[in-house]
N, C-alpha and C positions, 0 to 999 in steps of 0.2 A: 497418743497418736499424733498430735500436733508437733511435738518435739521430734518424732520420727521423721515427719515430712520436712521439717526444717533441715535435718541432716541430709535427707535425700536431695533437697535443692542444692546444697553445697556440693554434694557428690556429682550431680548432673552438671553443674556449672564447671566443675574441674575437668569433666571428661567428655564434653560435647564433640570434640574433634577426633572421634574414636578411630576414624579410618584415614586420617590425614598424615602426610609425612611431616615429621617434626623438624623441619628446617625453615629458615627464614632468609629471604634474599630479595633484592630489588631487581627490576628488569634490566637486562643487559643494555649498555649504552655504547654503541660502536665497538663492541668486542669486550667491554669491561663488565664482568658479572661476578656474582658470588660475594657481595659485600656482607661482611659478618661483624666487623667491629664498629661500634658507634658510641657516641656519648651525647648527652643532652643535659639540660638544667645546670649548665655550668655558668660561671661568671664571665661576662664578656669584658676583655681588657683590650688596650690599644694594641693593634697588630704590629709585630716586628719580625723581621726575618731571622735575626740572631736573638736568642732568648737567654735569660739568666735564671738559674735555679740555685738559691742559697749562696749567691755570690759567685757561682761558677758559670762559665760560658755554656749556653745550651746548644743543641744540635743545629746545624746549618742545612737548609734546604732551599733549592732554587725552583721556581715555577717555570716549567718548560713549555706547557701548552694548556689550553682551556677547551672544553667541549660543552656547548650549551645543550641543556635538556629541555627546560621549559622556563616559565616566568618565576619559578620558585626553587630551581635547582640547576647545578652545573657540575662538571667534573674538572678537577685539577690534576695535571700530570706533573709530578715532582721529578727531580733528577735522581732521587734516591728513595729508598723505602721510607714510609711514614713512621715517625717515632711512636712506639706503642704508648698509649695512655696520654699523649700530649694534646691539650685542647687546640683545635684548628686555628683559633684566633691568635695564638702565639706565633704562628708561622706566616700568616697572610693578612693583608689588608684588602678589603673588598669594597668597591664602589661602582655605582651605575651612573654613567654620564649620558644624559638624554640629549636628543637633537636640539631641544630648546634651551640648552646650556644648564638645565637643572642637574644637580648631583644628588643621588640617593645613596645613603650608606645603610644597607639592609641589616636586619637582625638575623644573625646566623642561629638557627634553632637546632641543627643536628648535622652530623657528618657520618659517612660510612667509608671504611677502608676496604678495598678489594681483597678478597682472600686469595685470588689468583696472582695479583701483582700489587704489592703493598705501596707502590708509588702512585697508584691511581686512587683518588679520594673524591667521593661525591659530597658536595656541600649543599645543604638544604637551608633555605632562608625564607622569610615571610615578608612580603611587601606587595600588597594589592595594587599599589600605584603603578607598577610596571605593566600591567595589562593595558594593551593599546598603545604602548610606547615603542620607539625606535632609538637605539643608542649603542653604547659601548660598555661592556663589562671590563673593569680594570682590576686585576689581582696582582699586587706588587707591580712589576714592570711589564706584565704581559696583558695585551688587550684582545678583546673578542667582540665583534659587532653582533647585535641581536635585533630581532624584529618580532615584537609580541602583538602586533596590530591585528592579527587574524586568529589569535588564540581565544577559544571560547571560554567564557567565564564559567567556572565550575560552581554549581549551586548545590546546596544541601537537598536531600530527597524531599524534605518537607517543603522547601521553596518550590521545587519542581511540581509537587502535588498541588500547590496553590496557584500554579501557572495557568496559562490559557491553552485550552485544547486546540491543537493545530500548530502551535508554536514549537520551536526547536530548543532543546535544553541539553546542557552537559552536566553530568553528576558522577559521583563516585560512591561505591558501596561494596559490601562484602556479599558474595554469593552464598545464599543459605539453602537454595534448592533449585533444581531445574528438571523439567519434564518435556518430553517431545509430544506435540499434539498438532494435528493438521499440517504436518510437514515442516513445522517450525518449532523452535524452542521457547517455552515459557520459563523464564529465569527470574527467580526472586532475589532481590538484593536489598540491603538495608544499611543505613548508617546510624549515627547516634540519634538522628531526628525522626526517622520514619523508614518505611519500606515501600517498594514499588515493584511492579511486574515489568520485566523486559520481554519484548516479543521480537524474535529475529531468527534468521536462518543459521543453523550450525553453532549457535552459542554454546550448546551443551558439549560440543566437541572441542571447544577452545578453552573453556574455563571449568574449574572444579569447585565444588563446595569448599568454602574457606578462602578462595582467592578474592583479593580486593581488586576491583576493575573500575575502569573509567569508560563511560559511554556517552555518546551524543545521539539524540533521537527526537522524533516528533511525539509530543504528548497526545495521546489518543485515549479513547475509552471503548471497551467492548462489553456490551451489556452492563454498562455503568461501572465497570472496574477500570480504574486508571491504569494506563500502560505506556511505556516508551517504545516506539517502533524503531528498532535498531537495524540499519542497513549494513551490508558488508563493508568492513573497513572503518566503521565508526565505533569500534570498541577496542580496548587494550587492557592488558594486565598492569596494575600499579605495583602489586606485590603478591607473590604466590604464598598461599597457606599462612595467612595472618591469624587464623583461628576464627571461630564462630562467635557471634554475640551471644550472650547468655539468653536463653529463651525467657521471654516475659511471662510471668505467671498471670493467667487470666482465668475468667470463669464463664460459664454459660451466659450469665447476665451481660458480659462484655460483648458477646457476639450479637445479642439482641439489641443492645442500646448504644454500643460504641464500636460497632463493626468497622466503620470507616476509619476510626482512629487507630485501629490495629491492623488494618488491611495490609497484606503482603509481608507482615512481620513474622519472625520466628517466635512461637509462643508455646506454652504448655498448660494443660489443664490437669489438676490433681484429683484423685479419687473420682475418676470418671467411670460411668457404667454405660456400655453400649447395649441398647435394648433390642433393637430389631432393624432389619433392612427396610427402609422406607420405599425406595425405588432406585433403579439404576445402581450407582455406587454410593448413594446417600444412606448413612446409618443414623438412626436416632440415638442420641446419647444424653445423659444427665449428669449433673454434679449437684452439690448442695444448694446452688442458686437457681437451677432451672434446667431447661432443655437446650441442646444445641445439636448441630449436624456435623458428623465426621464424614469427610469425603474419602472413600476407600479405594480410589482408582490406582494408587501407587503402593499400597501396603495391604497386608492380609488382615483386615479388620474382621473380628468375630462377633456375631450376635450373642446376646445374653452373656457378656463377659465383663468382669470388673477389671479396671486397669488402675494401678497406682498412679501412673502418669501416661498421658498421651501428648506427644510433642508433634509439632508440625507448623506449616505456614498457613496464614489466613488467606483463603482464596474466596473472592466474591464470585460465586459460581451460580449461574442462572438466578441472579438477583437475590442470593442469600449468602451471608458470610458463613463460611464453613472452615473447620479445622481439617487440614490436609496433611496427614503423616507422609513423610517422604519415602520411607522404607520400613520394613518390619521392625527394625530396632527402635523406631519412634513409639512403638506400642509396648509399654512396660507393664506387664501384668503383676510381676512380683519383684520389687526392688531389692529384695534380700537374696535373689538368685543372680549369680554372675551372668552377664549378657553373653549371647553366643559369639563365637569367633567368626570374623569375616575375613575374606581373602581378596586381595587386589593383585592381579585380576581375579575375577571369579572363575569357576570351572569353565574351561574353554580349550580351543586349540591354540598353541603358542609356538613361538620360534625356539628352537634349541638354544639353550643358554639364557632364556628368560628367567626372571626372578619373581617370586610370589611373596607378598607381604601379608602378614597376619596381624589382626588387631581385634580389640573388643571394646565395647562401649564402657565397660566397667574400668574405672581408673585404678591403676596400680595392680591389676590382675595379672597373674602369670599364665602364659600359654604353653601347653605341651602338645606335641604332635608326633605323628608317625608317617612314614612314607612307604610302608610295606603293606598297607591295607588293614593292619590290625588296629584295634581300638586303643587310643592313647591312655596312659595313666600318668601319675606324677613321677613315675620312674622313666617315662619316655623323654625324648629330647625336648629341652626347654627352648622356646622360641626367643632368639636374641637378635637375629639378623635375617634379611630376606633369604628365602630358600631358592637355590639354583635348580632349574628344571632342564635336564639334559636328555631325558627320555620320558616315555609315557609313565605317569605316576599318579597314585591316589594319595592325597594328603588327608589325614583325619586329625582334628584338633579339638581341644576343649580348654577352658580357662578356669582358674581357681583363685580365690582370695580368702584370706582368713576372716572369719566371721560371717561369710556368705556361703550359700550353697553353690556347688559346682555347676558350671554351665552344661548344656547338652553337648554331645559330640557332633561336630559338623564335618561333612565330607566334601572334599573338592577334588575334581578329576581333571587332569591335564593330558592332552595328546599333542605330540610334536608334529608340527606342520611339515609336509613333504617339501623337498627342495626341487626346483625346476632348473636351477643353474643359471647360466648366462644366456639371455635371449634378447632379441630385438623387439621393438614395440609391435611391429606387424605380426610377429609370432604370438605375442601375448593376446592381441586383439582377435586374431584368427578370422575365419570366414563364418562367423556366426554371431548371434546376439549375446552369447555368454562365452567368456574366455575359456579355452581348453585348459588353461592353467589356473583356474579359479581356486583360491585358498592355498596356492603354493607359493613358496619363497623363490624370488628371482634375485639374481646378483648382477651388478654392474650393467644395468640396462642403459644404453647410451641414448642421448637426445639433446636437442637444442631447446632451451626454454623459450616459449613463444608468448606466454601471458602469465602474469602472477596474480594471486589473490592472497588474502591474509592467512588462509589456512592451507594453502597449497599452490600448485602451478601446473600449467599445461606444458608438455614438451613433445617434440616431434623428431622422428628420425631424419637425419640429414639427407638420406637417399631413399627413394621409394623401392619397394620390392617388385613393382610393376604389376601387381595384382589389384584390380579395382575393387575386389571384395574385401580387402583388408585395409584397416586404417593404420596410418603411420603416426597418429597422435594419441596421447593418453594423458589423463589427469593424475598427478601425484599428490596425495594428501600428506601434508607435512606442516602442521601449525608451527609458526615461529621460524620458518625457513629464512635464509638470507640470500637466495638466488635472485638474479635479475634477468630480464629479457635479453636474449643473445648469449647467455651462458651455455657452454657445452658441459653436460653433467653426466655422471654415472650414478645410477640409483639402485640401492638395495631395498627390498621390501616385500610385502605380501600382496599378491594379486587378489582383488576382491571384486565382486559385483555389487555396486552400491545403489540402493534405491533412493533417488533424490527426493527433494520436496515434491509433494503431490497431494491430491485430494484423497481423503480418507478411504473412499470406497472404490478407488481405481487400482487396478493391478498394472502398474507402470513398468516400462522397460527399466533395466538397470544400466548403469554406466560402469564400464570396466575401468578400474583405478588401481594404482599401486599405493599402498599405505607405506610411505617411505620410512625406513629405519635408519638409513644413512645416505648422505648425498655428497658426492665428491665433485667439486667444480674443477674441470680440466682446463678450461680457458673461458675468456669473456669477450664481449663485443663482437661475437660472430654474426654473420648475416643470417636472417631467418630463412627457413626453407621456403621455396616458392609456393604461393598458395594455389590451390586448385580453383581454376576459374569456372564458375558454374555457367553452363550454357555454351562454353567453348571446350574446355577439357573434359567435362562430364555433363551429360544431360539428365535432368530429373525425370524419371518415369512418371507418366501421367495417371497411373493407377497405383493404389496402395499395394495390391497383390495382383499379379497377372493371372494366377490360378488359385483363387482363394479356397476353393473346396478341397484342394489336395495339399495346401501349404502346411508345413509343420515347422513352427518357429524353433524347435529344438533340434532340427535336423540340418546340419551344415550343408548337406547335399542340396537342400532346397534354396539355400541362400544365393540370391542373384541381384546384385546392385544395379544391373543394367535394365532389369525388367520390373522390379518391385521398389516403389518409393520407400517402403519400410526399410528395406535392406540398403538402399542408396544412402540414406542419412546415417544409418549405423556404420556404413563403410567409411564415413567421414568423421566419426565421433572423435573429438579431441584435436582435429586437424585444422590447419589454416585454410580458409577458403576466401575467394574474392567474388563478390556480387558485382557484376560489371555494369557500366553505363549509367543512365539515369535510373535511380531506384525510387519507386513510387510507394507511398504509404497506402495500405488498403483498408485501414480502419483506425479509429481514434486511439491515441496512446492510453494504455491502461496497465496498471501494475508495473510501471517502468519498462514497458515493452511496446514496440510497434510491430505490425505485420507489414511485410514488404514483398515486392516482386521487382524484377528488372524489366525495363521496357524492351531490352534486347531479346527477351524470350518470346515475344510475339504472341501473347495469350489472346484468345478471341472473346472469351466470356467476360467482357469489361462493362462496367457501368459508365454512365455519362460523365461522372466526376473523377474517374480514374480507379474506381474500385474493381473488385473481381466478384462476380455473382456466382452463387452456388448452382450447380446443375444436378440432374437426376443421379449423377454419380455420387453426390453428397460428400465430396472431398476435393479440395483444390490442393493437390500435392505440392504445387510450386510456391504457394504462399509460405514465407518463412517468418519466424519470430526473431526480433533483434532487441537486445537490451539497450536501453537509452537512459539518459539522466532523468531523475524523478520529475524535474520541473519542465520537461520538454512538452510544449503544446503542439500537438499534431493531429490532423484530421485526414480523412480519406482524400487522396489526390495530392496532398503535399508531397514534396520529393527532394531527394538529394541529387544534385547534378553530377556528382562524381562517384566512382566506385568505392566500395567499402570492403575492408579485409577484417576477418574475425575468426575466432575458433568456434567449433561446433560443440555445444553442450546440450543438456537435456534436463528438464524438470516439468512438473505439472502436466505430464502427458504429451509434451511436444519437444522437438529439438529446437534449440535456441542458439542464436549467433551472438557471441560476445565480441564487440569490436576491439581490436588490439591497438588502435590509435585514436586520435581525436576524430570525431565525426565531422564530415563536411557540413556546412551550414544548411539547415533545412529551409527549402524554398516553399513559398505558399502556393498551393494549387488553386483551382478555379471553383471548388465547392463552396457554395453559399447556402445558408438557410433560406428556404422559400418564405415569402411574406404573405402569400395568399394562395388558396386552392384554385385549381383550374375550373372548378364547378361554380357556376353563377347561380345565385338564388332565383328560384322561380316559385311563385305563390302556390301553384297547384301541384308541385312536386315535393316529395318527401326526401329529406336528407338524413342518412343514418351513418354514424361513425363508430369505430372502435378505437380505444386508446388505452394502452397499458401504461398506467401512471406510476409504476415502479415504487411500490410500498409507500403510498401516500397516506398521510394523516396530518392533523394540524401542527404537529411538532416539527415538520420538515422546515428547512430554511425558507424565509419569506420569499426569497428570489425564485425558488422552485414553484411555489404557489402562483406567483405572478406570471412566470413563464408558461405554466400549464394553462392558466386562465386566459392569457393572451392568445395562445395557440387555438383555444377553443372559440373564444369570442371573435377573434379577428382573422387569424391565419386560416382556420377551417371554415370561416364564415358562419359561425353559430349554427351547427347542425340541429335539426329538430330533435333527434335522439342520439345520445352518445353513450355507448356501453363502456363503462370504466372497468378496468382490470387492475387487480392488486390495490384495492382500497383497504386500508387497515382500520382497525377499530380506533376509537378516539384517543387512546393513550399509546398507540403504536406498539412497539415491541416490549412494553412493560407487561409482564404476565400477571395481570391483576384479576383475571376471571371475567373482565368486561368484554362484551362482544359488540356493543352498540357502536355504530359508525356515523351517527347523525351529525356530529360536529365535523367529521372529516368531509362529508358531502357539503355541508353548509358553508364551511370555510372556502371551499373551492367555488361554490355557487355565488357567494358574496363577491369574491374577487372577479369572477366573470362579469358581474354587473359593474364593478368598479372599472373594469377594462373596456367598458362601453358595450358589453354584450347584453342580450335580453335576459329576462328572468327565467330561471330553471327551477324545477323541483326534482326530487329523486325518489327512487324506490329500490329496495334491496330486501333480502332475507338474511338476517344475521346467522352465521353458522353456529353449530355447537362448539363451545370453547375448546380450542386445540385440535379440532378434528380435520381441518382442511389444509394442513401443510403450510409451507411458507415459513417466514421468520417466527420463531417461538414467541407466543404472546401477541402476535400481530393480528391473527384471525383475518387474513386477507380473504377477500370475496369479490364477486362480480356484482356490479350494480348499474342501474341506468339513471342518467339524468336526462331530463326532457324539457323542451320549451313549453311553458304553460300557455303561450299565446298561439301555439301551433298544434299541439297534440294533448290528449289527456288519456288517462288509464280508464278502461271500461269499468262500469259499475260492478262491484262484487267484492269478495273477500280476498285478503292476502294471506298466503300460507305461512307456516312456521318452519323452523330449521329441520324438522323431521317429517313434515307434511308433504306428501307427493301430490303433484298436480295430476288430475285424472280427467278423462273425457267420458261423459255418460253416453247412454244409448241415443241421445238426441244430438250428440256432437257438442254439447255444452261443457265448459270447464268448471270444475269445482272451485278454482281460485283464478282470479284474473292476473295475479302475479304470484309465482311460487316456484318451487324447485322440482326438477324432474328426477324422480327416483332417488332421493337424497340418502336413503339407507342402503342402496345397492353397493355390494362390495367393490364394484368397479370404481367407486369414488373414494376409496380408502386413501386418506391423506391427500386428497385432491379437492378442488372446488366443485361444487354442485352447480349444474346449469340453471340459470335463472330465466324463466319464461314469463314475459309480460305481454298482455293484450292491450295494445295502444289503439286509440281511435284517431284516425287522420281524416278530417273532413267527412266524417260519418262512416268510414270504412275501417274494419279491424285490420291491424297489422300485428302479427305474432313475432316478437323479437326474443330470440334465445341467446343470452350472453354466456360465453364459455371461457374457462381458463383450465385447460387440461393439464394432467400431471406432467412434470418437467422431464427432461432427458437425464436427470441425475441417476446415476447407477449404470448408464450405458457404458460399454467398453470404449476406452479411448482408441481412436484409430491407430495411433502410434503407441500401442501398449503390448503387454505380453499375451493377452488373449487374442488369438488370430485364427480365423478372421473375426473382427470385432462384432459383437452382438448388441443390438439395440433392444435390450430387455424391457425398457420402459414403454416401448411401442405397443406391446401386448395390451397393457392397460388402456392406452389411448384407443386401440381398436375396440375394446369392450365398451368404452364410453361412446365411441362413434356408433356402434350398433344400437345402443339405448336411445340416443338422440334421433338416429335415423328412424327407428321404429316409432318414436313418439310423433315425428313429423309425418310419417307415413299414415299413422292412425288419424291424425288431424286431417290430412288430405283425403282420407277415405270418406269423411263426412262432407268435405268441401274441397273438391279437386283444385279449385282456384284460390285456396287460402293463401293469403299474402304472408309468407314466412321469410324471416331474415334470421340466419344463424351466423353469429359473428363472435370475434374475440381472439384470444391468444390460444392457439391450438397446440403450441409447442411441437409442431410438425409442419411439413412442407406440402404445398398443394398437390404434388404428385404422390405423396406417401399413402400407404394402404389405409390408415385411419381416415384421411380426408376423402379418399376415393370411396370408402364405405359410406361416409356421410353424404356424398353427392348422390349415391344410389344410381338407379337406372333412369337418368335424366329427371330426377326428382328435384334436385337443387343444382344451382349453377354457381361456380366460384367466380366472383366478379373480378378477381385479380387477373384473369385471362384477358380482360379488356385492355390491359396495359402492355406496352412493348416489353419484351423479355428483360431488357436491361433496367427496367423500372420496377420489376416485380420483387421488391424487397422492403422489409420493415425493420430489419434487425441486422446487426453485424456480430458474428461470432467467429473467433479465431481468424479474423481478417477476411472472411467471406460474407458478402452481402446476401441475405436470405430472407425469406418470408416465413415467419412463424404465425403471423396474424393473417386472417382471411375474413371476407364477408361473403357468405353464400346466400342466395335468394331463390325463391320459387322460380321454376323455369319460365313461367309466363311473364316474370318481371324483367326479362332481358330487353323487352321492348322499351326503347327510350333510356336505357341504363347508361349512366356515366360513372366512372370510377377514377379515384385519385388517391395516391399515396403521397403524403407530405413528407419529404425528406428533410426533416428539421432536427432530428435527434441522433439517429443511429450512426451517421458519418462523423459526428462532432463530439467534442469534449464540452464540459460545462463552461470552460473559458470561451467557447464559441456561442453559448446560449442554449445548450442542450438542457432539456427539462426531464427527460426520461431516457431509458435505454431502447425503447421502441418508438418507431414512427407511427403516427395515427393514419388510419385508412378511412376513406369516406366514399359513400355512393349516393347517387341521386336516382330516385325511383319514380316511375309513373304508376300510381296506384289506380287500378281500374275502378270505375263506378263511383268516384268521389262526388260529393256535393260541393260545388264551388262556393255556394252561399252558406255553408255550414256555420251555425252560430255557436261560437265558443264562449259567448257571454263577455263580460268586461275582463279582458285578459291583457289589455295594453297598459303598461305602466306610464306614469307621467313623463314628460320630457323636460329635462333640466337644460337650460340654455345660458351660456355666458353672455353678459352684456357686451363684452369685447368680442367681436365675431371671430377674430383670428385664433382665440383660445378654443373655439369649438372644433376647429380642424386640427390644432396642435396644442393640447392643453398642458403646456410647459412654460414656466417662467424661470428665467435665469437672472440671478442677482449675485452681488458680491458680498463678502462678509462685511457686516456693519451697515449695509443698506437697510432702508425701511421696507418692510413687506406690508402691502395693503391687500386685504382679502378681496379678490375680484367678486363683483356682484353677479348674481345669477337670478333667473326666474324659473318657475316650474308651472307647467300647464298640463292638465289631464283632459283627455278627450271626453270624459264623462263629468268629472267633478270641477272642471274649470281651473281657475288660478289657485295654485297651492304654494305660492312663493313663501307665504308666512309659515308654512309647515316644514320648511327645509331645516334639517339638522346638519351642523357642520362640525367635523372633527379635524384637528390639525396637529402636527408635531414639528412645525417649522421652527428652527432655531437660527436666527440670523447672526449669532455670535460665533458659529462654527461652520466650516465648510462641510458640505454633504448634500445628499439628495433626500428631500422631504416630500410628504404627501398631505394633501388636503382632500377630504371627502365630503361631498354634498349628498345627502340622502333624503328621500321623500317617498311617502306611500299614499296611494289613493284609498278610498273607502272599501274597495274590493280586495285590498291587500296587495295590490301590485306595487312593487317597490322599484324605484329608479335610483341609481347611484352614479354620480359624476365625480371623476377623480382628476385632481390637478397636481402635477408634479412641479415641485419648486427645487431648483438646483442652485445651491449657494456655493459659489466658487471662489478661488483666490482673486485678489483684487488686481493682480498684474497680468495684462495680456501678453501673449507671446512676443509681439513686436517690441515690447519694452523689456526684453530679457536683461537680467541684471548681472553685473560682474563679468561681462563678456571679455573684458581685458585682463581678468584674473589678477587684479590688484589687491583684492581683499581676501584674507586667509584667516582661518581659525585653526591653529595648530598646523597640522600637515595637510589640511584640505581647504580647497577654495570655497568661499562663501557662495551660497545659492547653487552649488553643484553637488554631485553624487546623490541623485534622486533614487526613488524606489526601484527603478529598473536597472540601476547600475549593478554590475556583477564583477567588475574589475577589483582586484584586491587593493585595499587602501594603501598597502605598502608599495603598490606599483604607481601610485599617484604622488607627485612631488612638485615643489615650487622651484622654478628655474629663473635665474636672473638673465637668461637670454630672451629678451622680449622684442616683439615687433614694435610695440609702442609701450610707453610706461616702463615700469621696473621689472615686471614679472610676466611669465607665461606658465602654462601647466605642462608638466612632463608626464608622459604615459608610457608604460612598458608592458608588452605582452609578447613574449618570444614564441608562443605556441601558434599553431595554425588554426586553432579554434578561436573565434572572435570573442573579445571582451567588450562590454558596454560601459562607457563613461557618459553619464546623463546629467542634464540640468535638473533643477527643481521643476515642479509642475507650474505651467502657465495656462492662461485661458486661451482657447481657440474658438473661432466663430465659424459656423457652418457655411461652406462655400467660399470662405476666404482663402486666398492664395498667398503663401509666404515664401520669401526668398531668404535662405540661410547662407551667409558667407562667412569665411574665416580664413586665417592664415595658418600655415603648417610648414614645418621643416623637420629634417631628421631622417630616420630610416624605418620603413614599415609600410603597412597598407591601412587605409582609412576609408570609411564610408559613413553615410548618414541615414538616419531613420527617425521615426517618432514612436513613442510609447503613449498611446491614447486609450485608456481603459474604456471598454464598452464599444470600441470601434475596431475595424480592420479584421474582424473574425477572431483573432487571437490577441488583440490589443496592440499588436505591433504592425506598423505600416510596412510597405515594401521598402527595401533599402535601395539607396543609390548604388551605382557600380563602385567597386573598390578603386581608389586612386593609389598607385604605387609611388611612395615618396622615398627617394634615395639620393638626396643631396642636402647640402647645408645652407641652401638659400631659401628664404621664405617664399612660398607660393600661395596664391589665392585659389580657394575652392568654393564653389557655390552650388546650391541645390534648391529645387522648388518643391513645395509641399502644399497640397490642397486639403483643407480640413474637411473631414467627412461629416462633421456635426458640431454642435455646441458642446463644450466640455473642457477638459484639461488634458495637457500633453506634456511630455518631457522630450527634449531634444537629445537624440542619441548620437554619440561618436563611437563607432564600432571600429576597433583596431585589432591587428594581428601581425605576426611575422616581423617583430621589431629586432630580431636577431640579438646581438649583444649590445644594441644601442637603444634608442628611444624615439618617440615622436614628441614634438613641441607644438602646442596649439595656442593661438592668441587671437585677439580682435574678432570675437564672435559677434556678428550683427544679424538681426532678424528684421526684415522689412515686409510690411503688409502691402501687397501689390494691388488689392482691390477692396 
């Protein structure tokens, strides 16, 4: 048996690429493709143009041109065909001459002769020293300049896996598998060192299994599986169909003990038995070493089946290493039987004249087929070349091989697609959401290319048909196209309705596309069609559907782009539009998108900071999505001062604008995070807050914990009770079976104390593992933290996860803290309400914390289901009924019961669920106390809205104060955001309290710095190398007296390295009250801004000036150069940026002092526009100061420019020179001087 399986391994190794085309070529380079001849491992000799062979004169060839590919290859264009079999070094001499006068003679490792034109030869060489260099390639007497300063270093996959999450890496590998999931492609690639998962949009349509590709992406992990996130345009084919790596033979033991070592690799397990379906697509399997899991989501895995081999990729799926077969052929039950025949393409509709390729996994097997519907035999036609399909046909095929049993007969059916002939784009789009020519073939569709992507392009008719209901634009899917914006083209292809990326449970609209089969460029450099100006040429309807009850999305007669916003956007699909005037951002940047409106549209429902609030209509149709660069920092109210043009696309349930040119500079709006609530502390009034802390547990970044704690301790003024929503268990999203969250609460409570807040305690009821929805393994729940010096929980028992809180005949509760009907079906996959009886100055207050089921599963407004249905709302209405009835029963025993119902309701104050909860004047929603433009705690799809509310007993309206702290929803993390929700707080006058109520010893000691200035601002700023002396403190308790000797100190201060450090002083009294005092120590660079270095640009390292090109620089290093045109000294710095989008050239970081005013002056000449700013991390909202006005420089005389900057605080900053529009010239900068004015 062992010998048999050795034979099988050899068989599998030889035949893995069973369905791949057996050709090999390198990617085209400026029209040169199809390289087939190559040689390597030859002896390198001195290059000479004329060669001798056995005393005879060799062939003569002249180098006419060079084409650079990358740092390891280039193309030579000879005057004649290349001599067959002659080593390249006999014809050419190659050297690289660098700008610093060094000369490199590379080792030539290979060459490829073009099959199409044998005078074109690609030369491959190895020399890592060229990365980051600028210079000239010299081949014989022909020169070509090169610039490799911006080329990413290609790393092995193993090196990438060892990299830092969040960093960007470039690597190469062979595609071994790909699957579509969640609207994106999961693609497995590997090299000789390791494998890794790529995650990106459309990768599966660009590359096939067996292709070698190069990618650049951000290293990330999803549920602990490493992956590279690949954005559009950051991948390319290196070579098609290089073949697959041999599957690595592994065992069940490897999955248990070495799963990470084989993660994402192509492997196989021999003599495997699948026993049973465990759950979902997970099958239990065994081999001789133990058990493992087979993930059967892509192949037809059978229970109680023995397999000779199971092949697949290793997928770390829901925290388990699993073997994932890619298709049925990876499941080999009997290796002695020839594997079934496959067809490419599989059964489908095809264009007349298409070809079908047949293949089998079994190496050297012969395939026989029929096309008349009869079963094939060995007397049928033998497959030798692709089969032409010119009419509807049924192909039946089987495969045979001597010594093996014949394969089963496989049937493939093909139908010829109908022809629609020659049409215009507006004909294809039609007056509906689905093209009337769907699945038909169109010929010579004319259009002007308006925007290109790596797998296709948008084009638009030159002239409109005058019908506002039809679009003149369309997307053409054509990977590898070579068209450019402004090209006039004629396109042949198939019309399809394509479902773009989207959420798994949404029924999204489709986009009408042409799958291009041929493209003819008629002319180039044409003007683009005039864009439709929104608000001038066309107005956006203010309702999704004017007549939703009678609307039929499939009926073209119902389509009305002037009345229905749904149809309005469809009528612009693929077209160029212009958003005019000042364009305001209505929500923080997320997923490389911002939501925008034009100020020229005159919307009324605006927030104070420039946002748009949601009304009872529940949709702001005017808010648009726009794609922006990934690193754009944008918040509500930021704006573009100029109009923007773009094409209209669609994905994830919304229409999106793709700008067709550089975006204008984003200007900073007026939105700022508030530093304190409007509610002042009053001893005899109770403050209660709700705060969704967005999946909080101890493993979140420290910065998040610090921000949350600061907002609670200081910005909210330390409320008496805070209901926390989305607290996860101690190990977060690790599905360990643990549900305890004690460490999650305590970590936050400790940090509140460190931020100067009072001592808090917590109460919650841990859920049943996995029952309450949210992130798998996270066990999110609602909990309360409360000030121990102000309130306490009534005496009594606390319920468990399935214990329901009950009210007896006397009105007493069986639990003082517990869940309301936790086993009721209304709470399926949702959080159970937590009711706690608190005592405030002798009076009971019943606080009910909520986190109702999300809106997941609701129809998208811009989706196929019309009118859209909010199906999730039914469950929230059921929950509202349960809580209403509980409060009603409570009040039946005490009509003046002090009840607070609060949390994240995932619905709006006017919605039916919250109206049910309010009842007939039983509860009052305190959000109504605020002006309409302030009633929001969340931002979704660019609309400010309230999903969080605090409802109180009607009698508690007397003396009520309400505040929503806008500190998160309008901002990104770069601005200080700690969660996706804003906290909400109320202050209540609780009747009949005892002002002298004795809480016992609940006051913690007071820690006081000996230096009084540290008590108000506990920050010390020092320079690297300074001596740090621990500040003295004292501790005094109101009961225990002096506790200075009991203080414990922890510190991580390191004076050898710049950074922000923390010192904590902690002390507890005998009653257990703990005080924490935190000191921040900022260790900065030694050089202050006023002593900026190398401002005359006399010192250089290679091609860059010393002490310049800081962290905020984004100008390409190749655009920075040393110039001998100097104002003083020998050199100045030359900068080039021909685009209209500004590039930053910055200094290194220098120290700034709070309140100090600095004057920056410098000399400049040349051509372009220049302005100044500062990059100061932690300040200015997004770290960048306001910029000075652009100065237009357009002469060859030095001129002086100066700019004043006032430092917002202590810290570090980089001086920014922002440049643009240098045309074909450049700007020179010299004599940079910074003067501190005060």
